[in-house]
C-alpha positions in Angstrom: -17.5 18.9 12.0 -15.4 17.1 9.5 -13.1 18.5 7.5 -11.0 15.3 5.7 -12.0 11.6 5.2 -9.0 9.2 4.7 -9.0 6.3 2.8 -6.3 3.5 2.3 -7.8 1.4 0.0 -6.1 -1.8 0.0 -6.9 -5.5 -2.2 -8.4 -7.0 1.2 -9.4 -4.4 3.3 -10.1 -0.7 3.2 -9.1 1.4 6.3 -10.5 4.8 7.2 -10.8 7.6 9.5 -12.0 11.3 9.7 -10.1 14.4 10.9 -12.7 17.2 12.3 -11.7 20.8 12.1 -10.0 20.9 15.4 -7.4 18.4 13.2 -8.5 15.5 15.8 -9.4 11.9 14.9 -13.1 11.5 14.8 -12.5 7.8 15.9 -9.4 7.0 18.3 -9.1 4.1 16.3 -9.1 3.6 12.0 -11.8 1.8 10.8 -11.2 -1.4 8.9 -13.8 -2.6 6.0 -13.8 -5.1 3.8 -12.8 -3.6 0.3 -15.0 -6.4 -2.2 -12.1 -5.7 -4.5 -13.3 -8.5 -6.5 -16.9 -7.6 -6.9 -18.6 -6.0 -9.7 -18.6 -2.6 -10.6 -21.7 -1.2 -8.5 -21.5 -3.5 -6.0 -17.8 -2.0 -5.0 -19.1 1.7 -6.0 -21.8 1.1 -3.0 -19.0 -0.7 -0.8 -17.5 3.1 -1.0 -20.2 4.8 -0.1 -21.0 2.6 3.0 -18.0 2.9 4.1 -18.1 6.7 3.7 -21.7 7.3 5.2 -20.0 5.2 8.6 -16.5 7.7 8.3 -19.1 10.7 8.5 -22.4 9.5 10.8 -23.6 13.2 11.1 -23.8 13.8 7.2 -21.3 17.2 7.9 -20.2 19.0 4.8 -16.6 17.3 4.5 -14.2 19.8 2.9 -11.6 17.0 1.1 -12.0 12.7 0.8 -8.5 11.9 0.2 -8.0 8.0 -0.7 -4.7 6.3 -1.1 -5.4 3.7 -4.0 -2.6 1.4 -5.4 -1.5 1.7 -8.6 -1.7 1.5 -11.8 -3.8 5.0 -11.5 -4.4 7.9 -13.2 -3.9 10.2 -9.9 -4.7 13.6 -11.1 -7.6 12.5 -12.8 -9.0 10.0 -10.3 -9.3 6.7 -12.5 -8.2 3.3 -11.9 -6.3 0.9 -14.4 -6.1 -1.8 -12.7 -6.0 -5.2 -14.6 -4.7 -8.8 -14.1 -3.9 -8.2 -10.3 -7.0 -9.1 -8.8 -8.1 -6.2 -7.5 -10.4 -4.1 -8.4 -10.8 -5.2 -12.0 -14.2 -3.9 -11.9 -13.2 0.0 -11.5 -10.8 -0.6 -14.9 -11.6 3.1 -16.7 -13.8 4.6 -14.1 -13.8 8.6 -12.8 -14.6 7.9 -9.4 -15.6 10.5 -7.9 -18.1 11.3 -10.5 -19.5 7.7 -10.7 -19.5 8.4 -6.1 -21.2 11.9 -6.5 -23.8 10.8 -9.2 -24.6 7.9 -7.0 -24.6 9.6 -3.7 -28.1 10.6 -2.3 -26.8 11.7 1.0 -25.6 16.0 -0.7 -22.3 15.8 1.4 -20.4 13.7 -1.0 -21.7 15.8 -4.1 -19.6 19.0 -2.7 -16.7 17.9 -1.6 -13.2 17.5 -3.8 -11.6 14.0 -4.1 -7.4 13.7 -3.5 -6.2 10.7 -4.7 -2.2 9.5 -4.3 -0.6 6.5 -5.0 -0.9 4.5 -1.7 3.4 3.8 -1.5 3.8 7.5 -2.0 1.8 8.4 1.0 3.3 5.6 3.0 7.1 7.0 2.2 5.3 10.6 2.9 4.4 9.2 6.2 7.3 8.0 7.3 9.7 11.2 6.3 7.4 12.8 8.7 7.1 9.9 11.5 11.1 9.8 11.2 12.4 13.2 10.1 16.0 11.9 9.9 15.0 10.2 6.7 13.8 13.1 5.0 17.5 14.1 4.2 17.9 10.3 3.0 17.5 8.1 -0.2 15.0 6.0 0.7 13.4 2.9 -0.7 9.9 1.8 0.2 8.6 -1.2 -0.4 5.6 -2.8 1.0 4.3 -6.5 0.9 1.0 -7.5 0.6 -1.4 -8.6 -2.2 1.2 -6.6 -4.5 4.3 -5.3 -4.3 3.7 -2.0 -3.5 7.2 0.9 -4.2 8.4 4.2 -4.0 11.7 6.0 -3.9 12.3 8.9 -1.9 15.5 11.2 -1.8 15.6 14.3 0.4 12.1 13.7 0.9 11.2 14.3 -2.2 9.8 11.4 -4.7 11.9 10.2 -7.5 10.4 8.6 -10.5 11.8 7.0 -13.7 15.1 8.8 -13.1 18.3 7.3 -10.9 17.8 3.8 -11.3 14.0 4.0 -10.8 11.3 2.9 -13.0 8.4 5.1 -14.1 6.4 6.3 -11.7 8.4 4.7 -9.0 6.6 1.3 -9.4 8.5 -2.0 -9.1 5.6 -4.2 -8.9 5.1 -4.4 -13.3 8.9 -4.5 -14.0 9.6 -8.1 -16.0 10.8 -10.8 -13.1 11.7 -14.4 -14.0 8.8 -15.7 -16.4 6.2 -13.0 -15.2 6.7 -9.8 -13.6 7.6 -8.8 -10.1 4.3 -8.4 -8.4 3.6 -12.1 -9.2 6.4 -13.5 -6.7 6.9 -10.8 -4.5 3.3 -10.9 -2.8 0.8 -12.8 -0.9 0.0 -14.9 -3.7 3.9 -15.3 -4.5 3.7 -16.5 -0.9 1.5 -18.6 -1.0 2.7 -20.4 -4.6 5.9 -21.3 -2.4 3.7 -22.3 0.3 2.4 -24.4 -2.2 5.5 -25.9 -3.7 7.2 -26.4 -0.4 4.3 -27.6 1.9 1.5 -29.1 -0.7 -1.1 -26.8 0.6 -1.6 -23.1 -0.3 -1.2 -20.7 3.2 -1.8 -17.3 3.1 0.9 -15.1 5.1 -0.9 -14.8 8.1 -1.7 -19.0 8.2 2.2 -19.3 7.3 3.7 -17.3 10.1 1.2 -19.1 12.7 2.7 -22.4 11.9 6.3 -20.4 11.8 5.7 -19.2 15.4 4.8 -22.7 16.5 8.4 -23.7 15.5 7.5 -25.4 11.7 10.8 -25.4 9.9 9.0 -26.0 6.6 7.1 -22.8 7.2 10.1 -21.2 8.1 11.9 -22.5 5.4 9.5 -21.1 3.0 9.8 -17.4 4.5 13.6 -17.9 4.0 12.7 -18.4 0.5 10.3 -15.9 0.1 13.0 -13.7 1.5 15.8 -14.8 -1.8 13.1 -14.1 -4.1 12.6 -10.4 -2.2 16.6 -9.6 -2.4 16.9 -11.1 -5.8 14.1 -9.2 -7.2 14.8 -5.5 -5.8 18.8 -5.9 -6.2 18.7 -3.8 -9.6 17.0 -1.1 -7.5 19.5 -1.3 -4.8 22.0 -1.0 -7.8 20.6 1.5 -9.2 19.4 4.2 -6.8 21.9 3.2 -4.1 19.1 3.7 -1.1 20.3 4.7 2.4 17.5 3.1 3.8 15.3 0.4 2.4 11.7 0.1 4.7 9.7 -2.6 4.6 5.9 -2.4 5.4 2.6 -4.3 4.8 1.4 -7.2 5.9 4.1 -9.5 4.9 6.5 -6.9 6.2 5.4 -8.7 10.1 6.7 -11.9 8.8 10.1 -10.1 8.6 12.5 -11.9 11.4 11.4 -15.1 9.3 12.6 -14.2 5.6 15.1 -12.0 6.7 18.0 -14.1 6.5 17.2 -15.2 2.9 16.5 -11.8 2.4 20.1 -10.6 3.3 21.3 -14.0 0.9 20.7 -12.4 -2.1 20.8 -8.6 -1.7 23.4 -6.6 -0.9 22.6 -4.6 1.6 26.0 -3.1 3.6 25.8 -0.2 4.4 22.0 -0.3 3.6 19.3 0.4 7.2 16.8 -2.0 7.0 13.8 -0.2 8.8 10.5 -2.3 9.4 7.3 -0.2 10.0 4.5 -2.2 11.2 1.9 0.3 11.2 1.5 0.9 7.4 -1.8 1.8 7.6 -1.0 4.9 10.2 2.2 6.2 8.2 -0.3 6.1 5.3 -3.1 8.4 6.9 -0.1 10.3 7.7 1.5 10.8 4.7 -2.2 11.1 2.6 -3.4 14.2 5.1 -0.2 16.0 5.2 -0.4 15.7 1.5 -4.1 16.6 0.9 -4.0 19.9 3.5 -1.4 21.0 1.4 -3.1 20.7 -1.6 -6.1 22.7 -0.5 
């Protein structure tokens, strides 16, 4: 029997697993699915239904379906307000639970409760569970991928709209240079830098492949990316005074290449930098713990 289904909803992929009544994972490794985040509303919704069916192949009754979603999002009502950030725009203003339950033909989705959490907030909860010593500290979590996701925690509790932290703890839409932070310290920001420096637009994966092969130009792009990150987050370091900066997301895998640039433009003296490569695992841990606490 399945108690919970947990989904880490990203812009490129959706990762998921199921938890049995014995609190054991149904699948030894997380399942990875195409997000279809740039498709029509119907295609996105039916993709979710397909994923849920694959995570509950026996059609068991499920207590709760738990989503870690990027913002902007109304987490209490399960409504996405993402717009202009190249993902899930077709879901704008939609009550996702009702839409999926209306389309469900299996029956088990209609009877499950739904639970929505900000993805990086879930990541931060998971970080504090994985590294208990951080639960007593001031922690700034920054996940770099299709966007710049953030969460601020003090003594294991989320900080929002105070102590130098933006509303909701989100830095992605804070004005920066001629646009917003999300346009600079994200996958598209890195792609733009590669276009400027190399003449070719490369994503983080292929740029890292070139850097791993010793391409000095690719390494220089990452260093410039690090400088951009440092410049973009300095005001939050000044205002929040974190003791730990946790970097996650796919782009954190290239930290060895952008760390010098980051330290050049950000004042990190006295701040521990922790690179967490298992972003989805921490999201699952935090999401599940929060979901179980609420049920």
